[in-house]
Every structure is written in structure tokens, then in C-alpha cells.
N, C-alpha and C positions, 0 to 999 in steps of 0.2 A: 059260585066259590066262596069260601069261608077264608078270614083272613090267614088260618095256621095252615092251610092248602096253600094260599098264595105265598107264604112264606118259605113252606117248605120246596115249593116248586122251585121258587128264586135261590133258594141255597144249592138245591138240585143242579143246579147250571152249571157250577163249579167245581162239581164233583160227577164229572161221568165218567174217567179214567178209571179202570176196575183195577191199577194200581193204586191213585190217588183213591178210592173207597174202599178196597182191602187195609189201606193205612187209619183212614177214618175209623172203622169200621173198630179198629185195636188203640187206637189213639184218644179219640173224642173220651168215650167211656173211661180210657186212664187221666186223661184231664181234667174232668169234672170228678174224679176221685181224689185227684192231688190238691185241688183246692177244697176241697171237703177235709182232706186232710191237713190242709195249713189253717183254717179257720177251726180245725178242730181242736188243733194244738193252743188255739187262745181262750184256756178258761176263765170263765167269771165267777167270780164271788158267791156262787148260789151251789148248794150240793142236792143234786138231785136225788141220788142215792147213795149209800151207802162206797165210797169208791166212783160214785161219777157225779161230774160239776156241768153245771151249765156249759156251754162253749159257745163260739161266736158261730161256727156254722152251724147251729140248731136254729140261731134265729133268721140265720140267712136263708136256710130251707123251708122257715115258712112263708118268707118274702117271693122264692124262687117259684114257690110250690102256689103262691098265690099268681103269681105271674103264668105259668103253665094253665092254672084254671079261666083264667082270663082268656088262654087262644085255644082252648079244649081238655072241657072235663075228662072225657076218658082218657086222653093223650096224659094230663095231670097223673091221673092216679098209678102211670107207669111208671111214670118220674118218680114220684113220692116212694113208691115203692124201691125203685133204684138207689134211691138218695139212702134211705133206711139200710139197704144194703153198705153203703159205700159208710153210713155212719158205724153199724155192726163190723166194717171192717177196720175202721180204724179203732175204735174200742180194742178190738181183736191186736194188733201193733201194739198199742200202745202197754199190754198187759204183756208183752213179750220182753218190753225191757228196751225197744229199739226205738229209736226218735224219731217220731213220727212226721215230723215237720221236717228230718232230713232226707225221708223216703219221698215223702211229696214234693221236695222240689227237685230230687232226682226224676219220678217218674215226670212231673211236669215238663221239667226241660226235656229229657230225652223223647217225650212226647212231644213235643211243640218242632221238635228239628226234624223227627220223620214226618210227620203234618206237613211243615214247610218241601221237604223233602216230594213228599206227594204234589203236593201246588206246582213244584217245578217240574214235576213228571206230567202234568196236565194241563200246564201253561196257561195258567188262571190266578190271577191272585184270591187268596183265600177272601170268602164270603163277609168276613166280618172288617175287611181293612174300607168295605162300603158302607156297613154300617154294622156296628159295635151290638143289636141285637141280635144279628148272625151267631155272637157266640154262647147265646142261650138256645138257638134254633136248632146247632149241631146235636146237641143231644139228642133232642124231640124227634130230630130226623131219622137218626138211627134206631130210638126206638117206633116210630111209624112202622117201618119196615118189618119190627118185630111186629105191633099190630098188624098188618099185613098176612104176616106167614099164619099166625092164630086166630084169621079172620076178624079182628076187632078194630070197629069202623072211629073216625078219628071223632 
């Protein structure tokens, strides 16, 4: 069994209840997006293209992708594609004039409230309270389900 399989299995132990699973399917991607949104809101003084500055999210996602590559090359591709989708959404939100940081904080807070409710229903503590690494495994756990559905191995 590979390291990623062990981590996904361990994460899954506290995510057996159907209500908790459903909440995680919605909230884990939203939390991932909201963190990217908050980091995207921190601009650095480097213009990459007209109207597009380097931001902290871009740097963080390089590091996140490296972490996922160390666990699973194939899974890292899905996570990278989802990360890019989140970045495009952040860019789009900024173009509307709505403060991305405010949207991100709202999504983050509401999603965590739902997550803790899901764990209350489950009757088990969130995995990250045991090991902070599970904050990164949650999104991979969701992606692993998508991979199984379309026949991609980890």
C-alpha cells in the first residue's frame, strides 16, 4: 500500500456517515477555493501580464503541487487542474469588483461551520486534529473518488 493510499484510508475512517460525506463533498473544495482566494488577494509587485500581478496563491500552489507529486503523480495532475480552476474563479470574481478576500472569508467560515456540523453528526473529530497533514489530504480524498469514477488509478 502506498503512502497516499494509507493517508486516504486513514482520512476515510472519520468520514463514513453519508451526511458528513455529502458535506465534505461540498465544503472541502469550497475551503480549498477560499484559501486560494485569500492568498490570491495578496498581490506582489510583479506584473505577469497587463492586469495580472504575481500573488501569494501562485507561489503557494507551486508548493502544494510539489507536495501532491510526492504522494501521487497522477493525483497531483487533478489537484493542479482544480487549483487552476480556482485561480480562474478568483480572477473572475476580482473582475466583478467584488472584494475577493471578503467572498473568501465568508466561504471559509460557512464551510468550516458545515464541516464541524458534519463531524458532529459523524461522532468523530476532524482528521486534521490528529495530524495537520490531513488538511491537504481532504481535497485529495475528494479527487480520489473522482478518479475512481473515471477509471484513473492513483
